[in-house]
N, C-alpha and C positions, 0 to 999 in steps of 0.2 A: 553823150553824157549819163544816159540812162544805164548802160552796161557797167560804166565805171562805179556808179551808184550800187548796183546791185552786187559787183565783186566786192567793193569795200565792206559792205552791209554783212556779206557772206564771211568775209575773213574774221569781222567782230564778233559773228555769230559763234565761229568755230573758236574764238578764243574765249568769249563766254564768261568775263571775269566775276559776273556774279551767280553763275552755276545754274541758270534757269533752265526748265526742260528744253530740249533741243527744238521742239515743234515752237516753242515760244520765244526762244535765243534770235530766231530770223526777223521778229518783228520788235524785239526789244531794244536794239541797239541802232534801227535806223534813223532816230531822230538825232543821232550825233554825225551822222556822216556830212551834212554842210559845214558843221564847224571843222571836221577834219579836212574837207576839200580847199577849204580857205587857208589852211595851214600845210599843205602837201608840198608847197615848192622849197621849204626849207626844212630838213630833218629835225633841227632845233625847234622850230616851232611846233612841229607836228608832236614832238615828243612832250611838249609842255601842254598842247591840246590834250593829248591822251591823259596826261597826269592830271590835268585839271577834269577832265570826266570822269576819272576814277576817284579824285578826292573831293570834289565838290558837287558833283551831279549825279554818282553812284552812291558815293560814300563806301568805298571799298575796304578802306584801312590800307592804302597803296601807302608804302613809305618810300620814298626815292632815296633813303641811306642805306635801304635793304638790297644787298647785291642781286639775291634772286629776284625781287620786283623787278628791279632795274633791268636785269637781263630779259626778262620777260616782256616787260615794255619795248625795249629795245627790238625783240624779235617780232614783235607783232607792227612796229613802226616799220621794220625791214619789209614785212610782208605787204602793207598798206602801199608803201612806195613801188614795190615789184608790180602788184596788180595794178596800180595807177599807170606806171609806165608802158604796162604790156598792153592795157586795154586803151590807152587814151589814143586819139588818131593823130597822126603825125602832122 
């Protein structure tokens, strides 16, 4: 489980939706990983979780009706799902 948490956190840090410095990004998003893990089994739930983080927790100005914003969110969602399924034990 520790590896999954680290790998998802790395995806979030690389995404870095608020643009903090790289050395800060690795710690900035760790607190969101538990919520993400609770939503990981359903892509729809994961997207809603990430939207909630962006809108209500970080306050990025994310707009789900903006095609670019939505595509970016879907890409990160896909990366998180891939990391999760690659890392989790069978």
